C-alpha positions in Angstrom: -75.1 14.8 -40.1 -75.8 11.8 -37.9 -74.5 12.0 -34.4 -71.6 9.1 -33.9 -72.7 6.4 -31.7 -70.5 5.8 -28.6 -70.4 2.8 -26.6 -69.0 4.3 -23.3 -68.5 7.7 -21.5 -64.9 7.0 -21.7 -64.9 6.6 -25.8 -66.7 9.9 -25.8 -64.4 11.9 -23.8 -61.5 10.4 -25.4 -62.9 11.8 -28.7 -62.6 15.3 -27.6 -60.1 17.6 -26.4 -59.1 21.4 -25.3 -61.9 23.5 -23.6 -64.6 21.1 -24.3 -63.0 18.1 -22.7 -62.0 20.2 -19.6 -65.5 21.1 -19.3 -67.0 17.7 -19.4 -64.2 16.4 -17.0 -65.3 19.2 -14.5 -68.8 18.0 -14.7 -67.5 14.4 -14.3 -65.7 15.2 -11.5 -68.8 17.0 -9.9 -70.9 14.1 -10.3 -68.5 11.7 -8.9 -67.7 13.9 -5.9 -71.5 14.0 -4.9 -72.5 10.5 -6.0 -69.4 8.3 -5.6 -71.7 5.2 -6.8 -72.6 6.9 -9.9 -71.5 4.7 -12.8 -71.0 6.0 -16.4 -73.6 5.0 -19.1 -74.8 5.9 -22.6 -78.4 7.6 -22.3 -80.4 8.8 -25.3 -77.1 8.6 -27.2 -75.4 10.8 -25.0 -72.8 10.4 -22.0 -74.3 10.2 -18.8 -74.0 8.9 -15.1 -76.5 7.0 -13.1 -77.2 4.5 -10.4 -80.8 3.1 -10.9 -81.8 6.0 -12.7 -79.8 8.8 -14.8 -78.3 11.5 -12.3 -77.2 13.7 -15.2 -75.9 13.7 -18.9 -74.1 16.0 -21.2 -72.6 16.7 -24.6 -70.3 18.6 -26.4 -71.6 21.0 -29.3 -69.7 23.3 -31.3 -69.7 26.5 -28.9 -70.7 24.9 -25.5 -71.3 22.0 -23.6 -74.8 20.9 -22.3 -75.4 19.7 -19.0 -78.7 17.5 -18.8 -80.2 17.0 -15.4 -82.6 14.8 -17.0 -85.4 17.0 -15.5 -87.1 20.3 -16.7 -88.0 21.1 -13.0 -84.4 21.2 -11.9 -83.4 23.6 -14.6 -86.3 25.7 -13.5 -85.6 25.7 -10.0 -82.0 26.8 -10.4 -82.8 29.5 -13.3 -82.0 32.2 -10.9 -78.5 30.8 -10.0 -77.9 30.3 -13.8 -78.2 34.0 -14.8 -75.7 34.5 -17.6 -76.2 31.1 -18.8 -78.2 29.8 -21.8 -80.7 27.5 -20.2 -83.7 25.5 -22.1 -86.3 23.3 -20.9 -84.0 20.5 -19.6 -80.7 21.8 -20.4 -77.9 24.3 -19.2 -75.5 25.3 -22.0 -72.0 26.1 -20.7 -70.2 28.4 -23.2 -66.6 27.5 -24.0 -65.7 31.0 -22.9 -67.7 30.6 -19.6 -66.7 29.1 -16.3 -68.3 25.9 -15.0 -70.9 26.9 -12.5 -69.5 24.3 -10.1 -71.6 25.4 -7.0 -75.1 25.3 -9.2 -74.4 22.1 -10.8 -73.5 20.3 -7.5 -76.8 21.7 -6.0 -78.5 20.2 -9.2 -76.9 17.0 -8.5 -78.0 16.8 -5.1 -81.8 17.7 -6.3 -81.7 14.9 -8.8 -80.6 12.1 -6.4 -83.5 13.3 -4.3 -85.9 13.1 -7.2 -84.8 9.8 -8.1 -85.3 8.4 -4.7 -88.8 9.6 -4.4 
């Protein structure tokens, strides 16, 4: 099944509900708290927030929401802090039954902003 093509983050969020939407909204809030100048964009077909470069993106799957810092190095750096969460080379999976790790995501956002400015 092909992924639906979204034109905006707002359209993507409006297409979701329940716990998936709640997790994604928490991610958006964290991004905007840390980087108020971040603006919504579609990157690699997924909702994201960026300044000049992408800061982070996310996507809802059946049983989780993936958070994408667009840097495998960031996931690796915070891997110990993400114990209990599924991670991949460039993704953090937040299960629909799990709490959003606010502190860690906040730190990942800060790290990505630093990387983007180098």
